[in-house]
C-alpha positions as CSV (number, residue, x, y, z in Angstrom):
1,X,55.5,-58.7,6.1
2,X,53.0,-58.3,3.3
3,X,53.1,-54.9,1.6
4,X,49.8,-53.5,0.4
5,X,49.0,-50.1,-0.9
6,X,45.5,-48.6,-0.3
7,X,44.1,-45.8,-2.5
8,X,43.4,-42.6,-0.7
9,X,39.6,-42.0,-0.7
10,X,38.1,-38.7,-1.8
11,X,36.4,-37.0,1.1
12,X,35.2,-33.4,0.7
13,X,35.1,-32.5,4.4
14,X,38.3,-34.3,5.4
15,X,40.7,-34.4,2.5
16,X,43.6,-35.3,4.8
17,X,42.1,-38.4,6.4
18,X,44.9,-40.8,7.0
19,X,44.0,-44.0,5.1
20,X,47.0,-45.0,3.1
21,X,49.2,-47.6,4.7
22,X,52.5,-49.0,3.4
23,X,52.4,-52.5,5.1
24,X,50.0,-54.9,6.7
25,X,51.3,-57.4,9.2
26,X,50.1,-60.9,9.2
27,X,47.5,-61.3,11.9
28,X,46.2,-57.8,11.4
29,X,42.7,-57.1,10.1
30,X,41.4,-54.4,7.8
31,X,38.3,-52.8,9.3
32,X,36.0,-50.0,8.6
33,X,36.5,-47.0,11.0
34,X,39.6,-45.6,12.4
35,X,41.9,-47.4,14.8
36,X,41.7,-45.3,17.9
37,X,44.2,-42.4,17.8
38,X,45.4,-43.0,14.2
39,X,44.0,-39.8,12.6
40,X,45.2,-37.2,10.3
41,X,44.7,-33.4,10.5
42,X,41.1,-32.2,10.1
43,X,39.5,-35.5,11.0
44,X,36.5,-35.8,13.3
45,X,35.8,-38.5,15.9
46,X,33.9,-40.5,13.4
47,X,35.6,-41.7,10.2
48,X,33.9,-41.2,6.9
49,X,32.3,-44.3,5.4
50,X,34.9,-44.8,2.7
51,X,37.9,-44.6,5.1
52,X,40.0,-47.7,5.9
53,X,42.3,-48.5,8.7
54,X,44.0,-51.4,10.3
55,X,43.5,-52.7,13.8
56,X,45.8,-55.2,15.5
57,X,44.6,-58.6,16.4
58,X,45.1,-59.6,20.1
59,X,48.7,-59.7,21.0
60,X,49.9,-57.9,17.9
61,X,52.0,-54.8,18.0
62,X,51.8,-51.8,15.7
63,X,54.4,-51.9,13.0
64,X,55.9,-48.5,12.3
65,X,55.7,-49.1,8.5
66,X,51.9,-48.4,8.5
67,X,52.2,-45.0,10.0
68,X,51.4,-42.1,7.7
69,X,53.6,-39.0,8.1
70,X,50.5,-36.9,8.6
71,X,49.4,-38.7,11.8
72,X,48.8,-36.3,14.6
73,X,47.3,-38.6,17.3
74,X,48.5,-42.1,18.1
75,X,46.8,-44.1,20.8
76,X,48.7,-47.4,21.6
77,X,47.3,-48.1,25.0
78,X,46.0,-51.5,23.9
79,X,49.1,-52.5,21.9
80,X,52.0,-54.6,23.1
81,X,54.8,-52.4,21.7
82,X,58.4,-51.9,22.5
83,X,61.2,-49.4,21.8
84,X,61.5,-50.9,18.3
85,X,58.1,-49.6,17.3
86,X,58.8,-46.1,18.7
87,X,61.9,-45.8,16.6
88,X,59.6,-45.8,13.5
89,X,57.9,-42.6,14.7
90,X,60.8,-40.6,13.2
91,X,58.6,-40.2,10.1
92,X,55.6,-38.8,12.1
93,X,57.0,-35.3,12.6
94,X,53.6,-33.8,13.0
95,X,52.6,-36.0,15.9
96,X,50.9,-34.1,18.6
97,X,49.4,-36.7,20.9
98,X,51.0,-40.0,21.9
99,X,49.3,-42.3,24.4
100,X,51.3,-45.2,25.7
101,X,49.5,-45.5,29.0
102,X,49.2,-48.9,30.6
103,X,45.9,-49.1,32.5
104,X,46.8,-52.0,34.8
105,X,50.2,-53.7,34.5
106,X,53.6,-52.0,34.2
107,X,54.8,-51.6,30.7
108,X,58.4,-52.9,30.7
109,X,59.1,-53.0,26.9
110,X,59.2,-49.2,26.5
111,X,62.3,-47.6,27.9
112,X,64.2,-44.3,27.9
113,X,65.7,-45.3,24.5
114,X,62.3,-45.3,22.8
115,X,61.1,-42.1,24.4
116,X,64.3,-40.3,23.4
117,X,63.7,-41.4,19.8
118,X,60.2,-39.9,20.0
119,X,61.5,-36.7,21.5
120,X,64.2,-36.2,18.8
121,X,61.7,-36.6,16.0
122,X,58.3,-35.3,17.3
123,X,59.0,-31.7,18.3
124,X,55.4,-30.7,17.9
125,X,54.2,-33.1,20.6
126,X,51.6,-31.6,22.9
127,X,50.6,-34.6,24.9
128,X,52.6,-37.5,26.1
129,X,50.9,-40.2,28.2
130,X,53.4,-42.6,29.6
131,X,51.6,-44.0,32.7
132,X,53.3,-47.1,34.2
133,X,56.2,-47.1,31.6
134,X,58.3,-48.3,34.5
135,X,61.6,-48.4,32.6
136,X,61.4,-44.7,31.7
137,X,64.1,-42.7,33.5
138,X,64.8,-39.0,34.0
139,X,67.0,-39.1,30.9
140,X,63.9,-39.8,28.7
141,X,61.8,-37.0,30.3
142,X,64.8,-34.6,30.0
143,X,64.8,-35.3,26.2
144,X,61.1,-34.6,26.0
145,X,61.3,-31.4,28.0
146,X,64.2,-30.1,25.9
147,X,63.0,-31.1,22.4
148,X,59.2,-31.0,22.8
149,X,58.7,-27.5,24.3
150,X,55.1,-27.3,23.2
151,X,54.1,-30.0,25.7
152,X,50.8,-29.2,27.5
153,X,50.1,-32.6,29.1
154,X,52.4,-35.2,30.4
155,X,51.5,-38.3,32.4
156,X,54.4,-40.0,34.2
157,X,52.3,-41.7,36.9
158,X,53.8,-44.9,38.1
159,X,57.1,-44.4,36.3
160,X,59.2,-45.6,39.1
161,X,62.5,-44.2,37.9
162,X,61.3,-40.6,37.8
163,X,62.9,-38.2,40.3
164,X,63.2,-34.5,40.9
165,X,65.4,-34.2,37.8
166,X,62.4,-34.7,35.6
167,X,60.4,-32.0,37.3
168,X,63.3,-29.6,37.1
169,X,63.5,-30.1,33.3
170,X,59.8,-29.7,32.8
171,X,59.6,-26.6,34.9
172,X,62.6,-25.0,33.1
173,X,61.7,-25.9,29.5
174,X,57.9,-26.5,29.0
175,X,56.3,-23.0,29.1
176,X,52.9,-24.3,28.1
177,X,52.5,-27.1,30.5
178,X,48.9,-27.3,31.8
179,X,48.6,-30.8,33.3
180,X,51.3,-33.1,34.8
181,X,50.9,-36.4,36.6
182,X,53.9,-37.7,38.6
183,X,52.0,-39.8,41.1
184,X,53.7,-42.9,42.5
185,X,57.2,-41.7,41.6
186,X,60.3,-40.8,43.6
187,X,59.9,-37.0,43.4
188,X,60.4,-34.9,46.5
189,X,59.5,-31.3,47.6
190,X,62.5,-30.0,45.8
191,X,61.2,-31.3,42.4
192,X,57.7,-29.8,43.0
193,X,59.1,-26.4,44.0
194,X,61.3,-26.4,40.9
195,X,58.3,-27.3,38.7
196,X,56.1,-24.5,40.0
197,X,59.0,-22.0,40.0
198,X,59.3,-22.2,36.3
199,X,57.4,-20.3,33.6
200,X,54.7,-22.9,33.3
201,X,53.4,-22.1,36.8
202,X,51.0,-19.5,35.5
203,X,49.4,-22.1,33.2
204,X,49.4,-25.2,35.3
205,X,45.8,-26.3,35.9
206,X,46.1,-29.9,37.0
207,X,48.7,-31.7,39.1
208,X,48.5,-35.4,40.2
209,X,51.0,-36.2,42.9
210,X,49.3,-38.9,44.9
211,X,51.3,-41.8,46.4
212,X,54.5,-39.9,46.4
213,X,56.0,-41.0,49.7
214,X,58.7,-38.2,49.8
215,X,56.3,-35.2,49.5
216,X,55.4,-33.1,52.5
217,X,53.2,-30.0,53.2
218,X,55.9,-27.9,51.5
219,X,55.0,-29.3,48.1
220,X,51.3,-28.6,48.5
221,X,51.9,-25.1,49.7
222,X,54.2,-24.4,46.8
223,X,51.6,-25.5,44.3
224,X,48.8,-23.4,45.9
225,X,51.1,-20.4,46.2
226,X,52.6,-20.4,42.7
227,X,49.9,-21.8,40.5
228,X,46.9,-19.3,40.3
229,X,45.1,-21.4,37.6
230,X,45.2,-24.7,39.5
231,X,41.9,-26.5,39.3
232,X,42.7,-30.1,40.1
233,X,45.2,-31.1,42.8
234,X,45.5,-34.7,43.9
235,X,47.9,-35.6,46.8
236,X,46.2,-38.6,48.4
237,X,48.4,-41.4,49.7
238,X,51.3,-39.2,50.7
239,X,52.1,-40.2,54.3
240,X,54.3,-37.2,55.1
241,X,51.5,-34.6,54.2
242,X,49.6,-33.5,57.3
243,X,46.5,-31.6,58.1
244,X,48.4,-28.4,57.7
245,X,48.0,-28.8,53.9
246,X,44.2,-28.7,54.3
247,X,44.5,-25.6,56.4
248,X,46.6,-23.9,53.7
249,X,44.1,-25.0,51.1
250,X,41.3,-23.2,52.9
251,X,43.4,-20.1,53.4
252,X,44.8,-19.7,49.9
253,X,42.1,-21.1,47.7
254,X,38.5,-19.9,47.4
255,X,35.7,-22.4,47.9
256,X,34.7,-22.5,44.2
257,X,38.1,-22.5,42.6
258,X,39.2,-26.1,42.7
259,X,37.2,-28.6,40.7
260,X,38.8,-31.6,42.4
261,X,41.1,-32.1,45.3
262,X,42.0,-35.3,47.2
263,X,44.1,-36.0,50.3
264,X,44.5,-38.7,52.9
265,X,44.1,-38.2,56.6
266,X,46.6,-40.3,58.5
């Protein structure tokens, strides 16, 4: 590990741009422009000309030692990281958005241990994207729900270890939850009912629950009955959901209310 200190540039519009890093791993490259997601407060989508950041070379993982404590958004979708890297986020107490989604293959190197570490340190987290982190269990989501009560968006799609316990915890603790994805998990009607029976029901706008083989019409009806702000509801690929859900949809929801709805006819 080579330690290098970079001077913080002066920038009138964005004085808090995160540009100082404490270490640069061998194989990383210094580039102009921001590494996606590594931004400080007040920054815009485009980095100022005098800003600097590091971007991992192919196959490299993000070392926690480069993370500035002012980082609010961290996008690690393209990085091969593990729980070890997440343990370094204890210094990023202002973190609001964390994206660990895997677009294609399951991410096996991130487990409940890493997510619990994030939850214990990043209490201001608003958005947690954990799609296909297949070794995440209810214990990790429980930690997020109890410690990160400002959560607005959580993506648990494809997290195979997630059950009703996670939805119970989110419904009970996350008052500001607006969007939740638990597609392709083990949740059942009981979990969905618990979620939409909690205080977040009035704020929920988007629910993805496709490919949940345990869900029935009861889950769809619970969402439509309890969530007046729902705009996106995806429940395709659920073999136990029947045409009754479509009928309930027509009865309870006006024609212009939903922006997107999907289901599968079996």
